[in-house]
TIDREN-504970 format. One record per residue (C-alpha): x, y, z; residue number from 0. Coordinates in steps of 0.1 Angstrom, whole numbers, plus 2048, in hexadecimal, padded with zeros to 3 digits. Layout:
N
<nudren east="X" north="Y" up="Z" i="NUM"/>
...
//
This chain:
435
<nudren east="8FE" north="CA9" up="571" i="0"/>
<nudren east="919" north="CC2" up="567" i="1"/>
<nudren east="914" north="CDF" up="54F" i="2"/>
<nudren east="921" north="CCC" up="530" i="3"/>
<nudren east="908" north="CAF" up="535" i="4"/>
<nudren east="8EC" north="CC8" up="53C" i="5"/>
<nudren east="8F2" north="CDA" up="51B" i="6"/>
<nudren east="8F4" north="CBA" up="508" i="7"/>
<nudren east="8D3" north="CAD" up="517" i="8"/>
<nudren east="8C0" north="CCD" up="511" i="9"/>
<nudren east="8CD" north="CD0" up="4ED" i="10"/>
<nudren east="8C2" north="CAD" up="4E5" i="11"/>
<nudren east="8A0" north="CB1" up="4F5" i="12"/>
<nudren east="89A" north="CD2" up="4E3" i="13"/>
<nudren east="8A4" north="CC4" up="4C1" i="14"/>
<nudren east="88E" north="CA6" up="4C6" i="15"/>
<nudren east="86F" north="CBB" up="4CE" i="16"/>
<nudren east="876" north="CD2" up="4B1" i="17"/>
<nudren east="879" north="CB6" up="497" i="18"/>
<nudren east="85B" north="CA4" up="4A6" i="19"/>
<nudren east="846" north="CC3" up="49F" i="20"/>
<nudren east="84F" north="CC4" up="47A" i="21"/>
<nudren east="83F" north="CB2" up="45D" i="22"/>
<nudren east="826" north="C96" up="45D" i="23"/>
<nudren east="81D" north="C7F" up="47A" i="24"/>
<nudren east="831" north="C5F" up="47F" i="25"/>
<nudren east="82B" north="C42" up="466" i="26"/>
<nudren east="82E" north="C1D" up="46D" i="27"/>
<nudren east="84E" north="C16" up="45B" i="28"/>
<nudren east="858" north="BF4" up="44C" i="29"/>
<nudren east="87D" north="BED" up="44C" i="30"/>
<nudren east="886" north="BE1" up="429" i="31"/>
<nudren east="8AB" north="BDC" up="433" i="32"/>
<nudren east="8B2" north="BC9" up="453" i="33"/>
<nudren east="8C3" north="BDF" up="46E" i="34"/>
<nudren east="8E0" north="BC7" up="472" i="35"/>
<nudren east="8EA" north="BCE" up="44E" i="36"/>
<nudren east="8ED" north="BF4" up="454" i="37"/>
<nudren east="911" north="C00" up="458" i="38"/>
<nudren east="91C" north="C23" up="462" i="39"/>
<nudren east="922" north="C37" up="442" i="40"/>
<nudren east="941" north="C4A" up="436" i="41"/>
<nudren east="93C" north="C6C" up="426" i="42"/>
<nudren east="941" north="C6C" up="400" i="43"/>
<nudren east="941" north="C8C" up="3EC" i="44"/>
<nudren east="930" north="C89" up="3CA" i="45"/>
<nudren east="92D" north="CA4" up="3AE" i="46"/>
<nudren east="90B" north="CB2" up="3A4" i="47"/>
<nudren east="8FA" north="CD2" up="397" i="48"/>
<nudren east="8E4" north="CE9" up="3AB" i="49"/>
<nudren east="8C0" north="CE7" up="39F" i="50"/>
<nudren east="8B1" north="D06" up="3AF" i="51"/>
<nudren east="8B8" north="D1F" up="393" i="52"/>
<nudren east="8C3" north="D1E" up="36F" i="53"/>
<nudren east="8E7" north="D29" up="377" i="54"/>
<nudren east="8F2" north="D05" up="37B" i="55"/>
<nudren east="90C" north="D08" up="397" i="56"/>
<nudren east="921" north="CEA" up="39E" i="57"/>
<nudren east="91D" north="CD7" up="3BE" i="58"/>
<nudren east="92F" north="CBE" up="3D3" i="59"/>
<nudren east="916" north="CAA" up="3E8" i="60"/>
<nudren east="920" north="C99" up="408" i="61"/>
<nudren east="90F" north="C76" up="407" i="62"/>
<nudren east="90D" north="C5F" up="424" i="63"/>
<nudren east="8FE" north="C3C" up="425" i="64"/>
<nudren east="8DF" north="C3B" up="43A" i="65"/>
<nudren east="8BA" north="C33" up="43D" i="66"/>
<nudren east="89F" north="C44" up="428" i="67"/>
<nudren east="879" north="C43" up="42A" i="68"/>
<nudren east="86C" north="C36" up="409" i="69"/>
<nudren east="84C" north="C27" up="3FA" i="70"/>
<nudren east="850" north="C04" up="3EC" i="71"/>
<nudren east="833" north="BF1" up="3DE" i="72"/>
<nudren east="81C" north="C0B" up="3EE" i="73"/>
<nudren east="82B" north="C04" up="410" i="74"/>
<nudren east="83D" north="C1E" up="424" i="75"/>
<nudren east="85E" north="C13" up="432" i="76"/>
<nudren east="883" north="C1A" up="435" i="77"/>
<nudren east="8A0" north="C0E" up="420" i="78"/>
<nudren east="8C5" north="C14" up="41D" i="79"/>
<nudren east="8D4" north="C2C" up="404" i="80"/>
<nudren east="8EC" north="C48" up="3FF" i="81"/>
<nudren east="8DE" north="C68" up="40F" i="82"/>
<nudren east="8E8" north="C8B" up="406" i="83"/>
<nudren east="8F1" north="C9F" up="425" i="84"/>
<nudren east="903" north="CBF" up="41A" i="85"/>
<nudren east="907" north="CD3" up="3FB" i="86"/>
<nudren east="926" north="CE8" up="3F3" i="87"/>
<nudren east="933" north="CFA" up="3D4" i="88"/>
<nudren east="949" north="CE6" up="3BD" i="89"/>
<nudren east="96C" north="CF6" up="3BA" i="90"/>
<nudren east="971" north="CE6" up="398" i="91"/>
<nudren east="951" north="CF4" up="388" i="92"/>
<nudren east="956" north="D11" up="370" i="93"/>
<nudren east="936" north="D23" up="37A" i="94"/>
<nudren east="938" north="D27" up="3A0" i="95"/>
<nudren east="95C" north="D1C" up="3A6" i="96"/>
<nudren east="955" north="D0D" up="3C9" i="97"/>
<nudren east="93D" north="D28" up="3D4" i="98"/>
<nudren east="918" north="D23" up="3DB" i="99"/>
<nudren east="8FC" north="D3B" up="3E4" i="100"/>
<nudren east="8E4" north="D37" up="402" i="101"/>
<nudren east="8C9" north="D2A" up="3EB" i="102"/>
<nudren east="8E0" north="D0F" up="3DF" i="103"/>
<nudren east="8EB" north="D06" up="402" i="104"/>
<nudren east="8C6" north="D02" up="40B" i="105"/>
<nudren east="8BF" north="CEB" up="3ED" i="106"/>
<nudren east="8C3" north="CCD" up="403" i="107"/>
<nudren east="8A1" north="CD6" up="412" i="108"/>
<nudren east="891" north="CCC" up="3F0" i="109"/>
<nudren east="897" north="CA8" up="3FD" i="110"/>
<nudren east="893" north="CAB" up="422" i="111"/>
<nudren east="87B" north="CC8" up="42A" i="112"/>
<nudren east="85C" north="CBA" up="43C" i="113"/>
<nudren east="844" north="CCF" up="428" i="114"/>
<nudren east="851" north="CC4" up="406" i="115"/>
<nudren east="839" north="CB3" up="3EE" i="116"/>
<nudren east="841" north="C8E" up="3F2" i="117"/>
<nudren east="824" north="C7D" up="3E0" i="118"/>
<nudren east="80E" north="C84" up="3C2" i="119"/>
<nudren east="7F1" north="C9C" up="3C9" i="120"/>
<nudren east="7CF" north="C9B" up="3B9" i="121"/>
<nudren east="7B6" north="CB8" up="3BA" i="122"/>
<nudren east="79C" north="CB1" up="3D3" i="123"/>
<nudren east="784" north="CCE" up="3CF" i="124"/>
<nudren east="77A" north="CE8" up="3B5" i="125"/>
<nudren east="795" north="CF6" up="39F" i="126"/>
<nudren east="7A7" north="D13" up="3AF" i="127"/>
<nudren east="79E" north="D0B" up="3D4" i="128"/>
<nudren east="7C0" north="CFD" up="3DB" i="129"/>
<nudren east="7B4" north="CDC" up="3E9" i="130"/>
<nudren east="7C8" north="CBD" up="3E1" i="131"/>
<nudren east="7CB" north="C9A" up="3EF" i="132"/>
<nudren east="7E7" north="C81" up="3EE" i="133"/>
<nudren east="7E5" north="C63" up="3D7" i="134"/>
<nudren east="7FC" north="C46" up="3D2" i="135"/>
<nudren east="814" north="C45" up="3B4" i="136"/>
<nudren east="801" north="C28" up="3A5" i="137"/>
<nudren east="7E0" north="C3B" up="3A7" i="138"/>
<nudren east="7F0" north="C5A" up="398" i="139"/>
<nudren east="800" north="C48" up="37B" i="140"/>
<nudren east="7E0" north="C33" up="374" i="141"/>
<nudren east="7CB" north="C53" up="372" i="142"/>
<nudren east="7E4" north="C65" up="35C" i="143"/>
<nudren east="7E6" north="C47" up="344" i="144"/>
<nudren east="7C1" north="C43" up="343" i="145"/>
<nudren east="7BB" north="C68" up="33A" i="146"/>
<nudren east="7D6" north="C67" up="31F" i="147"/>
<nudren east="7C7" north="C48" up="310" i="148"/>
<nudren east="7A5" north="C58" up="311" i="149"/>
<nudren east="7B3" north="C76" up="2FD" i="150"/>
<nudren east="7C2" north="C5D" up="2E4" i="151"/>
<nudren east="7A2" north="C4A" up="2DF" i="152"/>
<nudren east="78F" north="C6A" up="2DA" i="153"/>
<nudren east="7AA" north="C76" up="2C1" i="154"/>
<nudren east="7AD" north="C95" up="2D7" i="155"/>
<nudren east="7D2" north="C95" up="2DE" i="156"/>
<nudren east="7D4" north="CBA" up="2D8" i="157"/>
<nudren east="7C1" north="CC0" up="2F8" i="158"/>
<nudren east="7DF" north="CB6" up="30D" i="159"/>
<nudren east="7F3" north="CD2" up="31C" i="160"/>
<nudren east="815" north="CCA" up="32A" i="161"/>
<nudren east="820" north="CE6" up="342" i="162"/>
<nudren east="844" north="CE7" up="34E" i="163"/>
<nudren east="85F" north="CFF" up="35A" i="164"/>
<nudren east="878" north="D08" up="33F" i="165"/>
<nudren east="88C" north="CE9" up="335" i="166"/>
<nudren east="8AB" north="CEF" up="320" i="167"/>
<nudren east="8BB" north="CCE" up="323" i="168"/>
<nudren east="8B4" north="CAA" up="319" i="169"/>
<nudren east="895" north="CA9" up="330" i="170"/>
<nudren east="886" north="CC5" up="31A" i="171"/>
<nudren east="88E" north="CB0" up="2FB" i="172"/>
<nudren east="87D" north="C92" up="30A" i="173"/>
<nudren east="85E" north="CA5" up="314" i="174"/>
<nudren east="85B" north="CB5" up="2F2" i="175"/>
<nudren east="85F" north="C93" up="2E1" i="176"/>
<nudren east="844" north="C84" up="2F7" i="177"/>
<nudren east="82C" north="CA0" up="2EF" i="178"/>
<nudren east="833" north="C9D" up="2CA" i="179"/>
<nudren east="82F" north="C78" up="2C8" i="180"/>
<nudren east="80F" north="C79" up="2DC" i="181"/>
<nudren east="802" north="C94" up="2C4" i="182"/>
<nudren east="7FF" north="CAF" up="2DE" i="183"/>
<nudren east="809" north="CD4" up="2DA" i="184"/>
<nudren east="82D" north="CDE" up="2E3" i="185"/>
<nudren east="833" north="CDF" up="309" i="186"/>
<nudren east="82B" north="D00" up="31A" i="187"/>
<nudren east="848" north="D0D" up="330" i="188"/>
<nudren east="842" north="D26" up="34C" i="189"/>
<nudren east="85B" north="D39" up="360" i="190"/>
<nudren east="84F" north="D51" up="37B" i="191"/>
<nudren east="86E" north="D68" up="378" i="192"/>
<nudren east="871" north="D64" up="353" i="193"/>
<nudren east="88E" north="D72" up="33E" i="194"/>
<nudren east="87A" north="D6E" up="31D" i="195"/>
<nudren east="87D" north="D93" up="315" i="196"/>
<nudren east="8A3" north="D92" up="317" i="197"/>
<nudren east="8A5" north="D73" up="302" i="198"/>
<nudren east="88E" north="D82" up="2E8" i="199"/>
<nudren east="8A3" north="DA2" up="2E7" i="200"/>
<nudren east="8C3" north="D8E" up="2E3" i="201"/>
<nudren east="8B3" north="D7A" up="2C7" i="202"/>
<nudren east="8AB" north="D9B" up="2B5" i="203"/>
<nudren east="8CD" north="DAC" up="2BB" i="204"/>
<nudren east="8E5" north="D8F" up="2B9" i="205"/>
<nudren east="8D2" north="D71" up="2AC" i="206"/>
<nudren east="8D6" north="D5F" up="2CE" i="207"/>
<nudren east="8B6" north="D58" up="2E1" i="208"/>
<nudren east="8C7" north="D53" up="302" i="209"/>
<nudren east="8D6" north="D65" up="31F" i="210"/>
<nudren east="8FA" north="D71" up="31C" i="211"/>
<nudren east="917" north="D6C" up="333" i="212"/>
<nudren east="929" north="D8B" up="33F" i="213"/>
<nudren east="94F" north="D8B" up="343" i="214"/>
<nudren east="94F" north="DA3" up="361" i="215"/>
<nudren east="971" north="D97" up="36C" i="216"/>
<nudren east="983" north="DA7" up="34E" i="217"/>
<nudren east="96D" north="DC5" up="34A" i="218"/>
<nudren east="978" north="DE8" up="354" i="219"/>
<nudren east="956" north="DF8" up="354" i="220"/>
<nudren east="933" north="DE9" up="35B" i="221"/>
<nudren east="911" north="DFA" up="359" i="222"/>
<nudren east="8F4" north="DE6" up="365" i="223"/>
<nudren east="8D0" north="DF1" up="35E" i="224"/>
<nudren east="8BB" north="DE2" up="379" i="225"/>
<nudren east="8CD" north="DC1" up="379" i="226"/>
<nudren east="8D3" north="DB6" up="39D" i="227"/>
<nudren east="8EF" north="D9F" up="392" i="228"/>
<nudren east="8FF" north="D9D" up="3B5" i="229"/>
<nudren east="8DD" north="D96" up="3C6" i="230"/>
<nudren east="8C4" north="D82" up="3B3" i="231"/>
<nudren east="8C8" north="D86" up="38E" i="232"/>
<nudren east="8D6" north="D6B" up="376" i="233"/>
<nudren east="8F4" north="D57" up="382" i="234"/>
<nudren east="8FB" north="D69" up="3A3" i="235"/>
<nudren east="918" north="D54" up="3B0" i="236"/>
<nudren east="92B" north="D55" up="38F" i="237"/>
<nudren east="925" north="D7A" up="38B" i="238"/>
<nudren east="930" north="D81" up="3AF" i="239"/>
<nudren east="951" north="D6F" up="3A9" i="240"/>
<nudren east="957" north="D82" up="389" i="241"/>
<nudren east="94E" north="DA3" up="399" i="242"/>
<nudren east="967" north="D9D" up="3B5" i="243"/>
<nudren east="982" north="D96" up="39A" i="244"/>
<nudren east="979" north="DB7" up="388" i="245"/>
<nudren east="97D" north="DCB" up="3A9" i="246"/>
<nudren east="99B" north="DBB" up="3B9" i="247"/>
<nudren east="9AD" north="DA0" up="3A6" i="248"/>
<nudren east="9C0" north="DB7" up="38C" i="249"/>
<nudren east="9DC" north="DCB" up="39B" i="250"/>
<nudren east="9D9" north="DF0" up="391" i="251"/>
<nudren east="9B8" north="DEA" up="380" i="252"/>
<nudren east="996" north="DEE" up="392" i="253"/>
<nudren east="978" north="DED" up="37C" i="254"/>
<nudren east="95C" north="E06" up="382" i="255"/>
<nudren east="938" north="DFB" up="387" i="256"/>
<nudren east="919" north="E11" up="382" i="257"/>
<nudren east="8F6" north="E05" up="38B" i="258"/>
<nudren east="8D8" north="E16" up="37B" i="259"/>
<nudren east="8B7" north="E0E" up="38C" i="260"/>
<nudren east="898" north="E1D" up="39C" i="261"/>
<nudren east="89C" north="E0C" up="3BE" i="262"/>
<nudren east="8BD" north="E04" up="3CE" i="263"/>
<nudren east="8C4" north="DDF" up="3CE" i="264"/>
<nudren east="8DF" north="DCA" up="3DE" i="265"/>
<nudren east="8F4" north="DCE" up="3BE" i="266"/>
<nudren east="8EE" north="DF4" up="3BE" i="267"/>
<nudren east="8FB" north="DF6" up="3E1" i="268"/>
<nudren east="91C" north="DE8" up="3D5" i="269"/>
<nudren east="920" north="DFF" up="3B7" i="270"/>
<nudren east="939" north="E1B" up="3B3" i="271"/>
<nudren east="91D" north="E31" up="3A6" i="272"/>
<nudren east="8F8" north="E2C" up="3AA" i="273"/>
<nudren east="8E2" north="E3E" up="391" i="274"/>
<nudren east="8BD" north="E44" up="399" i="275"/>
<nudren east="8A6" north="E43" up="37B" i="276"/>
<nudren east="881" north="E45" up="375" i="277"/>
<nudren east="872" north="E22" up="370" i="278"/>
<nudren east="86F" north="E17" up="34C" i="279"/>
<nudren east="889" north="E2F" up="33E" i="280"/>
<nudren east="8A8" north="E19" up="33F" i="281"/>
<nudren east="8A8" north="E14" up="319" i="282"/>
<nudren east="8A6" north="E3A" up="313" i="283"/>
<nudren east="8C4" north="E40" up="329" i="284"/>
<nudren east="8D8" north="E25" up="316" i="285"/>
<nudren east="8CF" north="E36" up="2F5" i="286"/>
<nudren east="8D9" north="E57" up="304" i="287"/>
<nudren east="8FB" north="E49" up="30C" i="288"/>
<nudren east="8FE" north="E3C" up="2E9" i="289"/>
<nudren east="8F5" north="E5E" up="2DA" i="290"/>
<nudren east="910" north="E6F" up="2EE" i="291"/>
<nudren east="92A" north="E56" up="2E3" i="292"/>
<nudren east="921" north="E59" up="2BE" i="293"/>
<nudren east="91E" north="E7F" up="2BE" i="294"/>
<nudren east="940" north="E83" up="2CF" i="295"/>
<nudren east="950" north="E6B" up="2B5" i="296"/>
<nudren east="959" north="E51" up="2CF" i="297"/>
<nudren east="946" north="E36" up="2BB" i="298"/>
<nudren east="937" north="E34" up="299" i="299"/>
<nudren east="912" north="E29" up="294" i="300"/>
<nudren east="91B" north="E0C" up="27D" i="301"/>
<nudren east="931" north="DFC" up="299" i="302"/>
<nudren east="911" north="DEF" up="2A9" i="303"/>
<nudren east="907" north="DDB" up="28A" i="304"/>
<nudren east="8E7" north="DC7" up="28C" i="305"/>
<nudren east="8DF" north="DD1" up="2B0" i="306"/>
<nudren east="8E1" north="DF6" up="2A7" i="307"/>
<nudren east="8CD" north="DF3" up="287" i="308"/>
<nudren east="8AE" north="DE8" up="29C" i="309"/>
<nudren east="8AD" north="E0A" up="2AD" i="310"/>
<nudren east="89A" north="E25" up="29A" i="311"/>
<nudren east="8B1" north="E43" up="292" i="312"/>
<nudren east="8D1" north="E30" up="29B" i="313"/>
<nudren east="8E2" north="E37" up="279" i="314"/>
<nudren east="8DD" north="E5C" up="27F" i="315"/>
<nudren east="8ED" north="E5C" up="2A1" i="316"/>
<nudren east="8CC" north="E5B" up="2B5" i="317"/>
<nudren east="8C5" north="E80" up="2B1" i="318"/>
<nudren east="8A6" north="E7D" up="2C6" i="319"/>
<nudren east="8B9" north="E71" up="2E4" i="320"/>
<nudren east="8CE" north="E8F" up="2ED" i="321"/>
<nudren east="8D9" north="E93" up="312" i="322"/>
<nudren east="8C0" north="EAE" up="319" i="323"/>
<nudren east="8A2" north="E9A" up="30E" i="324"/>
<nudren east="8AF" north="E7A" up="31E" i="325"/>
<nudren east="8B5" north="E8D" up="33F" i="326"/>
<nudren east="892" north="E9A" up="33E" i="327"/>
<nudren east="882" north="E78" up="339" i="328"/>
<nudren east="899" north="E63" up="350" i="329"/>
<nudren east="8A1" north="E7A" up="36C" i="330"/>
<nudren east="8C7" north="E75" up="367" i="331"/>
<nudren east="8DA" north="E97" up="365" i="332"/>
<nudren east="8E9" north="EA1" up="343" i="333"/>
<nudren east="90C" north="EA3" up="351" i="334"/>
<nudren east="90A" north="E80" up="35F" i="335"/>
<nudren east="8FD" north="E72" up="33E" i="336"/>
<nudren east="91A" north="E81" up="32B" i="337"/>
<nudren east="934" north="E75" up="344" i="338"/>
<nudren east="926" north="E51" up="346" i="339"/>
<nudren east="926" north="E4F" up="320" i="340"/>
<nudren east="94B" north="E5A" up="31D" i="341"/>
<nudren east="956" north="E43" up="339" i="342"/>
<nudren east="944" north="E25" up="329" i="343"/>
<nudren east="953" north="E2C" up="307" i="344"/>
<nudren east="977" north="E32" up="314" i="345"/>
<nudren east="97B" north="E19" up="330" i="346"/>
<nudren east="97A" north="DFA" up="31B" i="347"/>
<nudren east="973" north="DDD" up="31D" i="348"/>
<nudren east="951" north="DE8" up="32A" i="349"/>
<nudren east="92F" north="DD7" up="32B" i="350"/>
<nudren east="90B" north="DE0" up="332" i="351"/>
<nudren east="8F0" north="DC9" up="33E" i="352"/>
<nudren east="8CB" north="DCB" up="345" i="353"/>
<nudren east="8B3" north="DB5" up="35A" i="354"/>
<nudren east="899" north="DB4" up="374" i="355"/>
<nudren east="87F" north="DD1" up="376" i="356"/>
<nudren east="889" north="DE3" up="356" i="357"/>
<nudren east="881" north="DC5" up="340" i="358"/>
<nudren east="860" north="DC0" up="353" i="359"/>
<nudren east="853" north="DE1" up="346" i="360"/>
<nudren east="83C" north="DE3" up="328" i="361"/>
<nudren east="85A" north="DF1" up="314" i="362"/>
<nudren east="872" north="DD7" up="322" i="363"/>
<nudren east="87B" north="DC8" up="300" i="364"/>
<nudren east="884" north="DEB" up="2F3" i="365"/>
<nudren east="89A" north="DF2" up="311" i="366"/>
<nudren east="8AC" north="DD0" up="30C" i="367"/>
<nudren east="8B2" north="DD8" up="2E7" i="368"/>
<nudren east="8C0" north="DFA" up="2F1" i="369"/>
<nudren east="8D9" north="DEA" up="309" i="370"/>
<nudren east="8E3" north="DD0" up="2EE" i="371"/>
<nudren east="8E9" north="DED" up="2D6" i="372"/>
<nudren east="8FE" north="DFF" up="2F0" i="373"/>
<nudren east="914" north="DDF" up="2F5" i="374"/>
<nudren east="918" north="DDA" up="2D0" i="375"/>
<nudren east="922" north="DFF" up="2CC" i="376"/>
<nudren east="940" north="DFC" up="2E3" i="377"/>
<nudren east="949" north="DD9" up="2D6" i="378"/>
<nudren east="940" north="DC6" up="2F6" i="379"/>
<nudren east="930" north="DA8" up="2E4" i="380"/>
<nudren east="946" north="D88" up="2E3" i="381"/>
<nudren east="963" north="D9B" up="2F2" i="382"/>
<nudren east="977" north="D95" up="312" i="383"/>
<nudren east="969" north="DAD" up="32D" i="384"/>
<nudren east="948" north="DAE" up="31A" i="385"/>
<nudren east="92C" north="D94" up="314" i="386"/>
<nudren east="92B" north="D72" up="304" i="387"/>
<nudren east="911" north="D59" up="2F9" i="388"/>
<nudren east="917" north="D35" up="303" i="389"/>
<nudren east="915" north="D1D" up="2E6" i="390"/>
<nudren east="8F5" north="D08" up="2E7" i="391"/>
<nudren east="8F0" north="CE3" up="2E0" i="392"/>
<nudren east="8DD" north="CE1" up="2BF" i="393"/>
<nudren east="8C2" north="CC7" up="2C5" i="394"/>
<nudren east="8A6" north="CC6" up="2AB" i="395"/>
<nudren east="884" north="CC3" up="2BD" i="396"/>
<nudren east="86A" north="CAA" up="2B1" i="397"/>
<nudren east="84B" north="CBD" up="2A6" i="398"/>
<nudren east="827" north="CB1" up="2A7" i="399"/>
<nudren east="81F" north="C9F" up="287" i="400"/>
<nudren east="843" north="C94" up="280" i="401"/>
<nudren east="839" north="C70" up="289" i="402"/>
<nudren east="815" north="C66" up="28A" i="403"/>
<nudren east="808" north="C42" up="289" i="404"/>
<nudren east="7E7" north="C3A" up="279" i="405"/>
<nudren east="7D9" north="C28" up="298" i="406"/>
<nudren east="7D6" north="C3A" up="2BA" i="407"/>
<nudren east="7F2" north="C30" up="2D2" i="408"/>
<nudren east="7EE" north="C2A" up="2F7" i="409"/>
<nudren east="804" north="C3B" up="311" i="410"/>
<nudren east="818" north="C1C" up="316" i="411"/>
<nudren east="821" north="C19" up="2F1" i="412"/>
<nudren east="82B" north="C3E" up="2EF" i="413"/>
<nudren east="842" north="C39" up="30E" i="414"/>
<nudren east="851" north="C1A" up="2FE" i="415"/>
<nudren east="857" north="C2D" up="2DD" i="416"/>
<nudren east="869" north="C49" up="2F0" i="417"/>
<nudren east="87E" north="C31" up="304" i="418"/>
<nudren east="888" north="C1D" up="2E5" i="419"/>
<nudren east="88E" north="C3B" up="2CE" i="420"/>
<nudren east="8AF" north="C3F" up="2BD" i="421"/>
<nudren east="8C2" north="C59" up="2D2" i="422"/>
<nudren east="8E4" north="C55" up="2C0" i="423"/>
<nudren east="8F5" north="C76" up="2BD" i="424"/>
<nudren east="8E8" north="C83" up="2DE" i="425"/>
<nudren east="8FE" north="C83" up="2FD" i="426"/>
<nudren east="8F8" north="C64" up="313" i="427"/>
<nudren east="8E1" north="C6A" up="331" i="428"/>
<nudren east="8E5" north="C58" up="352" i="429"/>
<nudren east="8C8" north="C68" up="365" i="430"/>
<nudren east="8B1" north="C86" up="365" i="431"/>
<nudren east="8B2" north="CA0" up="381" i="432"/>
<nudren east="892" north="CA5" up="396" i="433"/>
<nudren east="87A" north="CC2" up="38E" i="434"/>
//
């Protein structure tokens, strides 16, 4: 045996032992497709969208025909289908332009990881002890239907709670419609790293209850208050591409980036200037910058419009936010506050953003409103090099009580009603992505 054969043999043996130690024990598999009908597949690249975060990066998925372990008529076996093998960024997608973060690259493990949840689970012990047992799909659906029908017979549909992650597409519309027709309260959405505070602040300041998009690529000056936009916050891939454009893609123009935060992040390590601040005082610093601009005549208070009117004392130039007082509260020196304010006002287009720890404080909403007012003051809203709000699809949700039959309806009837409902005017749907 030469060296090449030895390496091949040991690599094969090691891989087999590693794979054999992962996941569940072997099952007795039934071949639903005869082996003589299997032909070697050819790679086909198909477009898709990454499901692991709300950014919605475009994917190209390498699909190869192969065998898959499936459950058919409660029997475990194998069948032939197209199998996803590799995920890459889609160069034609406007969000990520062919790039993909490590989390997106690993999204294939949602399908193949041996420890993923592959079957319905039913609580086996007391609530909260974390004990669950696998049940078949038929058992799970039968129990769900029976419990829903029991609520209907007892006229207690309001006891149903539908918990889901945030759904902003047609799946959310379908869930809301189901809950309304059943007579249940509106679905409850939960997001562990929620941006509800930012959405609420934007609704107050600009009438848009959504997260904005930032045109870093055309900006000349960026101040980020706690937002780790190159590491974990918001649409990291898209923001990283735009940041690179701001720094290198314009001959003779190199935008400046200032990061304000209490603990240095990955984004802070890439900043031209890192500003340490006491936790929870980001909004005060933003108002201090606005005060310097208005007092020096660089901007007029009325330029901020609705966003400025929400801040107490704005029309009088924020007299209580002089550099000395702000420096005392935030820990940022007076000279630095005055210099940052002048740079932000003069190097336009400029934009400020806030996210992460500052909006998780008890005064997070106030801080977000302050940054919104600062952006409005320098004219950064809906302007190249500033911030934009993506137009939203206006889908009117069905509310509980809009349609109620006199007789209680079973789960099957509700499902049939939803499937047969008139959906004209809505975009056609081919399939729903997995949760």
